[in-house]
C-alpha positions as CSV (number, residue, x, y, z in Angstrom):
1,M,-0.2,11.6,-17.8
2,E,3.5,10.8,-15.7
3,S,3.9,14.7,-14.7
4,M,2.1,14.1,-11.8
5,L,4.8,12.3,-10.1
6,P,8.0,12.7,-12.3
7,I,10.2,11.7,-9.5
8,L,8.0,8.1,-9.1
9,T,7.8,7.7,-12.7
10,K,11.7,8.3,-13.5
11,S,12.9,6.1,-10.4
12,L,10.6,3.0,-11.9
13,K,11.8,3.1,-15.3
14,D,15.2,2.9,-13.8
15,A,14.5,0.4,-11.5
16,P,16.9,-2.6,-11.4
17,I,15.4,-6.0,-12.4
18,T,15.7,-9.6,-10.8
19,L,14.3,-12.9,-11.8
20,R,12.6,-14.9,-8.8
21,G,11.6,-18.2,-10.0
22,E,9.6,-17.3,-13.0
23,Y,8.6,-13.7,-12.1
24,Y,10.2,-10.4,-12.9
25,Y,10.7,-8.4,-9.5
26,F,11.9,-4.7,-9.5
27,I,13.8,-3.5,-6.8
28,H,12.6,0.1,-5.7
29,P,12.8,2.6,-2.8
30,I,8.9,2.4,-2.0
31,T,8.7,-1.0,-2.5
32,D,12.1,-2.2,-0.8
33,G,13.8,1.1,0.9
34,V,16.7,-0.1,-1.5
35,P,18.7,1.5,-2.6
36,E,17.5,5.0,-0.8
37,L,14.2,6.2,0.4
38,T,14.6,10.1,-0.6
39,P,12.4,12.8,1.2
40,A,11.5,13.8,-2.3
41,L,10.2,11.0,-3.1
42,L,7.9,10.0,0.1
43,S,6.9,13.7,-0.5
44,E,5.8,13.3,-3.9
45,V,3.8,10.5,-3.1
46,A,2.3,11.8,-0.2
47,D,1.0,14.5,-1.7
48,R,-0.6,12.7,-4.4
49,I,-2.3,10.5,-2.2
50,I,-3.8,13.5,-0.2
51,E,-4.9,14.9,-3.5
52,L,-6.4,11.7,-4.4
53,A,-8.0,10.0,-1.0
54,D,-10.9,11.0,1.5
55,T,-8.6,12.6,4.2
56,D,-11.5,13.2,6.7
57,V,-11.0,10.1,8.4
58,D,-10.3,9.3,12.4
59,K,-6.8,7.1,11.4
60,I,-4.6,6.2,8.6
61,V,-4.1,2.6,8.3
62,T,-0.7,0.8,6.7
63,I,1.2,-2.4,6.8
64,E,4.5,-3.2,7.8
65,A,7.0,-2.8,6.3
66,M,7.2,-0.7,3.2
67,G,3.7,0.8,4.2
68,L,5.5,2.4,7.4
69,P,7.6,5.3,5.4
70,I,4.5,6.2,3.2
71,G,2.2,6.2,6.4
72,T,4.6,7.9,8.5
73,V,4.7,10.8,6.1
74,L,1.0,10.8,5.5
75,S,0.5,11.3,8.8
76,M,2.8,13.7,9.6
77,K,1.5,15.9,6.7
78,T,-2.1,15.4,7.5
79,G,-1.8,15.2,11.3
80,I,-3.8,12.0,11.6
81,P,-2.9,9.1,13.6
82,L,-1.3,5.9,12.1
83,V,-2.3,2.2,12.7
84,V,0.3,0.0,11.5
85,I,-0.6,-3.8,10.8
86,R,1.8,-5.8,12.2
87,K,3.3,-9.3,10.9
88,R,3.6,-10.3,15.1
89,Q,1.3,-11.0,17.4
90,Y,1.1,-8.3,20.7
91,N,-2.1,-10.4,22.0
92,L,-3.5,-6.5,23.3
93,P,-7.2,-6.4,24.3
94,N,-9.4,-6.6,20.8
95,E,-6.4,-7.4,19.1
96,I,-7.6,-9.0,15.2
97,A,-5.7,-11.9,13.3
98,V,-6.1,-12.4,10.0
99,H,-4.6,-14.9,7.4
100,Q,-3.0,-13.4,4.8
101,R,-1.7,-14.6,1.3
102,T,0.3,-13.4,-1.3
103,G,1.9,-14.1,-5.0
104,Y,5.1,-14.7,-2.2
105,S,4.3,-15.3,1.1
106,K,1.4,-16.5,3.8
107,G,1.4,-15.6,7.4
108,E,-0.9,-13.8,9.7
109,L,-1.6,-10.2,10.0
110,Y,-2.5,-8.4,13.4
111,L,-4.4,-5.2,13.8
112,N,-4.3,-2.8,17.1
113,G,-5.7,0.6,17.7
114,I,-9.0,0.5,15.6
115,N,-12.4,1.1,17.4
116,K,-15.3,0.3,16.3
117,G,-16.9,3.1,14.0
118,D,-13.4,4.3,13.2
119,R,-13.2,6.0,9.7
120,V,-10.0,4.7,8.4
121,L,-7.9,5.6,4.8
122,V,-5.8,2.1,4.1
123,V,-2.3,3.2,2.6
124,D,0.1,0.6,1.5
125,D,3.4,0.4,-1.1
126,V,2.1,-2.0,-3.8
127,I,-0.5,-4.4,-4.9
128,S,0.0,-7.2,-7.2
129,T,-2.1,-10.6,-5.8
130,G,-4.5,-8.3,-3.7
131,G,-3.9,-11.2,-0.9
132,T,-2.7,-8.4,1.8
133,M,-5.4,-6.0,0.9
134,K,-8.7,-8.7,1.2
135,A,-7.1,-9.7,4.3
136,V,-6.8,-6.2,5.8
137,S,-10.3,-5.3,4.7
138,L,-11.6,-8.5,6.7
139,A,-9.7,-7.4,9.6
140,L,-11.0,-3.8,9.8
141,E,-14.7,-5.2,9.0
142,L,-13.8,-7.5,11.9
143,A,-13.0,-4.6,14.2
144,G,-16.2,-2.7,13.1
145,A,-14.1,0.0,11.0
146,E,-15.4,2.0,8.1
147,V,-12.9,1.9,5.1
148,S,-13.3,5.5,3.7
149,D,-10.6,4.8,1.1
150,I,-8.0,2.4,-0.2
151,V,-4.7,3.8,-2.0
152,V,-1.8,2.0,-3.0
153,V,1.2,3.6,-4.6
154,I,2.3,1.1,-7.4
155,E,-0.4,-1.4,-9.0
156,R,1.2,-4.2,-10.6
157,G,-0.7,-7.7,-11.8
158,E,-4.7,-8.3,-11.5
159,G,-4.9,-7.9,-7.4
160,A,-6.3,-4.5,-7.8
161,A,-8.5,-5.4,-10.3
162,A,-10.0,-8.2,-8.7
163,L,-10.5,-6.1,-5.4
164,R,-12.3,-3.4,-7.8
165,A,-14.5,-6.3,-9.0
166,S,-15.4,-7.4,-5.8
167,G,-16.8,-4.0,-4.8
168,R,-13.9,-2.3,-3.1
169,D,-12.9,0.9,-4.3
170,V,-8.8,0.8,-4.6
171,K,-6.8,3.7,-6.2
172,T,-3.7,3.4,-7.3
173,L,-1.0,6.2,-8.1
174,I,1.0,4.1,-10.9
175,S,0.2,1.0,-12.9
176,V,3.1,-1.0,-14.1
177,D,4.4,-3.7,-15.9
178,A,8.0,-5.8,-15.5
179,D,9.6,-8.1,-17.7
180,A,13.5,-8.6,-18.6
181,E,13.7,-5.4,-20.1
182,G,12.6,-3.2,-17.3
183,V,9.6,-1.6,-15.8
184,T,7.0,-0.3,-18.2
185,I,4.3,2.2,-17.0
186,R,0.7,1.4,-18.1
187,S,-0.7,4.6,-16.5
188,A,-0.4,7.1,-13.6
189,Q,-2.9,9.0,-11.6
């Protein structure tokens, strides 16, 4: 089961855990950029996304901050341009602002660089509550884009299941739980 992603699997099992309130948070290169993001890990993740995702798209869309390394590697490997949804407003023509709420933050996201009719692949580092992905999906819908595929590296919590239940096809590479003992791998693609 885990042989498709040996570097990711091992690094998750070795991830340190910290308690934030009542939430066991794992610290990992893909979700935090800490302690270091290795080329081997990024390449393994990008290669698996390419195998699973519809890459017959006009643009790859990701969300700052930790979607950036994944999106960049995917863009370089596929030759598909990368659009970054930012947490900062640029006031460009046709900029779309949407409200995002996650388990630990809320705020605005700003989408630029998407044209009506663009087919897009959405990628991100982690999905837990699904709040960010709901906001991203809304922004892309408002822009007139067609979401061809959504792929998130790490699934934790019920957000992906809720999005799937609402009709959005969210693919994840690895599903995990975390507690005081560490990270447990539930499933891997």
